[in-house]
N, C-alpha and C positions, 0 to 999 in steps of 0.2 A: 504494500500500500504506500502511495506517495501523495504529495500535496495535490497534484492535479487530479488524482483519482477521487478526491473529495470536492472537486470544483474550484480549487484555489488557483487563480491565475495571477502571476506576478509580471507586471509590465506588459508591453505590447509586442516584444520581440518573440521570435520563433526559436524554440529549442532545436538541438540536433536530434538525430534519430533515436538516441538512447537517453537524451536529456541528462548527459553525464560528461565528466571531464574526458572520458575516452572517445567522445565525438571529435576531439582534436586528433587527427590521424597520427598514429604511432604511439600514442599515450596508452599505457597499460596500468592496471591497478590490481594489487593482490592483498589478501588478508590472511592472517593467522589469528584465530579466536581461541582464547583459553578460558574455559569455564569448568570449575570443579569444586566440590566441597560445599558444605552448608554449615550453619550454626555459628558458634562463637569463634572469634578471631584468635588464631594461634599463629603468630608471626613465623613465617617460613613454611607453614603447612597450608594456610588458606583461611577461609574460602578464597578462590581465585576467580576474578572477573576482569580480565585484561586481554591484551593482544598487541598485534603489530599490523599497521597498514603501510604498504609501499606503493608509491607512484613512480613508474618508470617513464621518463620523458620521451625517450626514443630509443631505437636500437643503437647499439654502439655508443651509449652515453659516455661522455668524457673524451671521446675522439671526434665528436661532431660539434659544430659551432652553435651552441645554445646560449643565446643572450638571456640574461636574467636580471631581476631587480627585487627589492624587498622593502618592507615597511613595518614599522613598529607602532601600533596604536597604544599599547601599554606593555611594559617590559618585564612583568613579573612572570617570566617563563623562559623557555630555551628553544632555540632553533639553531643547531650547530652549523658551522660552515658559512654563516652569513658574512663574516668579515672578508672572506675571499670572494664571495658574490659581489659585495660592495666594491672591493678593490679592483677586481678583474672584469666585472660585468658578465661573468659566465657561470653557468651551472654545469658541473662536471661529474655529477653523481645522481643516482636515484634519490628520491625524497621519502623518508620513512617517518611515521608518527606512532608514538607509543605512550606509555605512562611516564610520569616525571622521573621515577627512580630507575627506569630502564633505558634511558637515553644512551648511556655509555656502552652498554652491551650491544645495543642495536647499531650504534655507530661503528663499533669495532667489527661487528658481523658484516657490515657493508664494505669495510676495508678488506676483510678477508675474502669476500666474494669478488672484489676487484682484483685482488692478488691472483685468485684462481683463474680469472678470465684472461690473464696476460701470459705471454711467453715466459718460460722459466728464466730467471736472471734479469728480467727487465727492471731497470731502475725507474721508479716513479713515486709520486706521493698521492695521497687521497685525503680529501677533507669532506666527508659526506655531510649531507644536510639531513638532520634528524630533529624532529620537534616532539613536544610533549604537552599533555594536559594531565591533571591529577585525578586519579580514580579511587582515592583512598576511602571515600564514603562507602563504596561497595566492595572494594578489592583489598586484599592483603598487599598493599603497595610496598611495604617494607620487606616483603618476603622474596623479592627479586625473582619472580617466577618466569619472566621472559628470558629465554636462552638464545644463543646465537642461531641455533637450528630453526627457531621460530621466525626470525628475520629472514633466514635463507628460504624457508618454505613460502613466505609471503612474496619474496622476490622471484623465486622460481615459478610460483603459481600465478604471477601477474598476467592478466589477459585484457584484451580489448573487449568491447561490447558492454552489456549491462553491468552495473557495479552494485554489489550488495551494500545495503545501508542499515543504519540503526545500530543494533547491538552486535557489531562485528569488528574484527581487527582492533586497532588502537582505540576505537570507540566503545568497546564492549562494556566497560564499567563507567561510562561518562554520563553526566547529567546536563540538562539545558533548561534554563528558566524554571528550575526546581521540578521539572518532569524528567523522565528518562531521555537522554540525548544520545550522541554518538556520531557516526559517519553519515554525511549527506553529500550529494553532488547534483549539479545541474549544468546546463549549457545554453548558449545562444548562438545563432548564426546571423551575422549582420547582413543588411540588404546588399543586393548585387551591385548597386551603384557605389557602395562603400567597400567593395572587394570580396563580398561573400565569405569573409573570414569567420572562423569558429572560435569562440571563447568558452572554456570549460572551467568549472570551479569544483574543488573538493574541500570539505570542511571536517574537522574533528571538533564538534561543538560540546563545550563543557563549561558554560558560563551563564550568568543572567539571573536576575530576580524575577519571581513570578509576576508581580504587579506590572512589570514593564513589558511583558510579552505582547507583541503586536503582530497580527497576521493580516496582510493586505490592508493595513491601516486600521484594523479593528482591534480594540483593547481586550484581546482574548484572555490575558492574564488576570484582568479584573473580573471578567465573566466567569472564570473558573479559578476561584481563589483557593488558597491552601486549606481553608476549613471545609472545602468540598472535596478536593483531591489533595491529600497531604503531601508536603514536601518530604524528601528522604530524611529519615531521622526524626520524623514527626512522632507524636504520641503525647501522652499526658503523664508527667511533664515532657515537653519535647526534648529530644536528644540534640544538642548543639554541637555538631562536628566542625562546621566551618561557618563563617558569617553568611547570611543570605546573599546570594548572587556571586559569591566568590567562585573563582574558576578561570578558565582560559578558553581560547579558540585558536586553532591553527588553520590557516587557509592557504591552499595551493591553487594558483591561477595558471592556466595554460592557454596558449593561443597559437594558431598557425600563421598569424600575421607576421610579416618581416619587421620586427621591432628591434630597436637598439636598446642598450641597457637602461638609459635614462627614461625611455618610454615604458619599459617593464616596471621600473620604479613607480611610474605614474599609475599603471594598472593595479599594482599591488596596493597602492594607497587607496584606491577607490573601493577595495574590498571592505574597508571600514565603514563606508556608507551603507553597504548591505547589512552589516552587523547592526548599525544604528537603527535601520528600518525595523528590525525584529525586536529591538529594545535594548541592545547592548550599549554600554556607556564607556567601555574601556576603563573599568574601575581600578582602584589602587591595587587590589589583590589579584588582578587578572593579567594573564599573559596572552596578549592578542597580537600574534606575529604572522605576517603574510609574506609569501614568496610568489613571484610571477616569472614564468619563463616563456620564450617564444621559439617555435620550431621553424620559423620562416626562413632562416638561413642554415638550417641543419643539413642541407645538401653539401655544404662546405665543411672541410675538416678543420678541427681546432688546430691552429698553426703550431707546428712542431718547432723545437729550438733551432733545427737546421733547415727549416722550411723557407719559402719565399719571403722577400722583404715586405710584400704587401698582400692583402687579401681583399677581394671584391665582395661587398655585402650589399644587401638591399635594405631600404628603410621606408616604412610607411609614412606618407605625408601626414603631418599633424592636422592638415585640413580635414582629414577623415578619421581622426582618432576618437572623437567624441562618441560615435556609436560603439566603439570598443569599451569605453568607460561605462556607458549605460549597460552594456552586456555584462560587465563584471559586477556591477551593483545588483542587477536583477538576478543574475545567476547565484551570487552569494546569498541573497535573501532566500531564494528558493531552495538552495542547498541546505541551509539551516532548517527550513521548514520540512524538507524531506527527511532530515535526520530525526526531527521530532515525530513526524507522522509514521516513519518506518520503525522507530524504536518500540520495543515491547517491554511491559512491566518486568522488572528484574529484582529479585531478592538476593542480597549479598551477605557480607559478613555481619555477624551479630543479629541476623534477621532483619536488617535494614532494607526497606523496600523503596525503590524508585518507580513511581507509577508512570505509565505511558500517558501521553496526551490523549484524552478520550475523543475519538473521532466524532461521535454523535454530538458531543458538547461543542466541539469546534465548529461543526456544520451549523448548529443552532445559533452560535454566537455570530457567525458570518451572516446568516439569514436575518438576524435581528437588526443588523446594521445595513441591510440591503446589499450584501456582498455575496450572497449564496447563489 
């Protein structure tokens, strides 16, 4: 189930065939989902509600010319490798997303995968891009349950086509606006007169206060308050694990437009407007980190140290970049909503339950405001 299945329409643009980041040709997504155990938290034993999601930008990543940029809405989080993205304007690795305390093992696993893919004895360096959000409300986050093989499985299983959403991969134990959250994705294809380029977005949504949740302009969080659908850790008295609204969101933006790094920065920045539309404010305790990459020059090889003095690249005219900005904003908003609509109620450690956004109540709220 996705937002459009419930009649939710975001913006006026048209999505790609799968309405997913994989609508950008060459982009693949893989998940490893880890769910085991129930009952009281025993650090190191579980319960486990976590995983890894990997976005592969193109075949032969690291050897192709993938311009990239990034943006920080609020920095209480981690997305490794961004200093090299900022410095070079290039993305040279897959992008992985997991829980806060598993960033290191996933990063190292991507390095190992890179080593295995290269000829024996080749000298190179690897600075993988790995992001995180915190799943400790439901998961034994201190138990370090994500292992290298889980990252390798997500990488090796990455595919084009439809993308699983909700309680999968890195989004397994995540929350969003005090409902169950997780992975979501969406895409837009800009008009022919603007190049017919595709923009795709994938989010790991784990942020937001209930009263601020907004769907297609409707104050859904006020219509479905926590005294109707409890927030995780609710009860009498309520269990206060983290402040209301604490959390993070990682956003990956992809496009096949021929953008240069500074233009990728601008696309990444616009993802924050999609977050705001759903009710995010980039709060003090939130890690809202975005990366954008463009495959429009990927037919060219990343220049080698002993390569030619110059490389020919293409650049989209800024005259037609506004439709891409709009595509990022709309796709981000819809990707977050897809994460919410696709997620299912989950009970994690210590019996704590994160309830799914009830579809019937969402539809009723939209109808009340004439948006159904």
